[in-house]
N, C-alpha and C positions, 0 to 999 in steps of 0.2 A: 529248636525252641528259637521263637522270633523272638526278637529288642521290641519292646512297644516301645511307644510314642512320648514324650514327658507331656503330662498335664500342667495346664499353667494359664497367665492370664496374659494378655499381650499388651507390652508397653500403647502401644498406638492407638487403637480404639478400645484396650479396657475390658474386652470381651474373657469370658473364660475358656480354653477351649482343651479337648482330648489330643488334639496333633501338634503342639508346639515345634515353631522351629528356633534358630539362631539369629538373629538381624546384628550386620555388626555395626557399631557404633557410628564409627569410619569405612566405610566402602572398602573391603578387599582394592580393587580397582584404583581406591585414590593414592597408593603409596605407592612411590617411584619405585623403582626397579634397586637401587641404591638404599632403599631401608634395609636396616640391621634383622635377620631374625629375633633377634632379641627383644625387639620392641613388640610391647604387647599389642593384640589387638583383641579390644574388648567388642563383647557382645551382651546382647538381651533377649528377652524371650519375645516372641512375635509370633503370629499365625501366619499361615499360608497367603490367603488373601494381600494382608498389609504389607508383606515381604516383597511378594510378588511386583505389587502397585509401586513401592517405595523403590524398588531396583529398577522400575524405570525411570521413574523420577531421577535418581543419581546416577543412572547415565546419561541422559538429558544434560542434567547442569554439572559432569565431568565433559563433555564435548564442548559447554559454551565457557567453562573455567581454562581448560585446555590452548584455548583460544587466544587467550591472553597472557600466555605464559612464554617465556624465550625459549626455544627449542635446543639453543645452544647451553643453556645451563645444565649443571649437575643436579641440581633439584627439581629438575622439571625432564629429566630421562624415564624413558620408560611409561610416563603420564599418556 
């Protein structure tokens, strides 16, 4: 038996959808490698189109922010 996707409302566009995904409040890629596994990574309900569109924006922002970091700093390792 196939697992059904949950139904819900997207927090970004506020539309109801039959195929809801989980969007990370802070993208996984923003956590440095030194982040402990015990840190909670919050998610919110999100539709597929919004999740994909915002993923592109988050990737672009990460590149811009990474250029401002000190590569020798422990906090910025893995970013």
